[in-house]
N, C-alpha and C positions, 0 to 999 in steps of 0.2 A: 232316408239319412244312410250314407254309405260310408265307409271307415272312412274315407279321407276327408269327408265332411266333418265327421266326428273330431278327429285328429286337427283339423283347423278349428271347431269350437274351441277344444281346450286350450291349443296354443293363443287363440285370442284373448280367450278367458285369463291366462299367465300373464299377457300383456296389458290388458285391463287392470289386474291385481296389481300388478305391478306398478303402473302409474296413477292408479289411486291411493295407495298407500306410500308412494314417494312422498310428497309433502309432508307428510307425519313423522315418519322415520326419519327423515334429515334433519327436520326440524329439533325434534326429543335428541339427535346427537348430536348437533351443531351447539345446542344448549349445555346439554349434559358436558360436552366437552371444555366449552368455556367457564361454567360453573365447578367443572374440578381444576380449572388451571388459577382460577379465584382460590379456591379453594388450597390448592399449593402454595400460592403463591403467598398469603396470608396465615396458612396452616393452622384455619378454623376445619375440623373435621367434623363437623356436625353432618350427619347422614341425613337427616328430614331436610336440609337447606337446598337440595335438587330438586325437591318435588314440586314445591310451589312456582317455580320458573318454567320449569318444564310444563307443567299443569297449563299454566297461563298461555305460554309460547304457542303449545300444540293446538289449544281452544281457538286461538287467534288465529293460526295459519287452518286450522279447517274451516273456520266459519270463513275464511277468504277464499278456500281452495272447492268449497263445497258444490258451487255452480258448474265447476270443472267435472268434479268427482261423479254428479249427478248424471252430467251427460254421457260421461265413460261409460258408467254403467246401465244408462239407456239405450246405447248403440248396441251394447253387449246382450241386453235382454231383446231388442228388435232383432238382431241378427240369431238369438237362439229362435225366437218365435218363428220369424220367418223359415230357418230352417228346418223345426219342428213340423210346421203348418205344411209345407210345400212336400215333405216326405209323407203324409199319409194322403 
């Protein structure tokens, strides 16, 4: 494996990282914003109120997106294995 292959692997790994983490991060941001808006409108300033809806939403989206996440990680692992095994 030369420097070009290593840089391609790092770039692809970052792309996979963004693809895999995006559904969870976006869900947490959207739910957090909605709860903050509701808290601002109703003037209920309970800090712990945001945690339960966020946890439920993130778990739900994680369970839906799990096959996609696993396939992306599988592609990365197969690419890494093929690059490493062809270099030796």
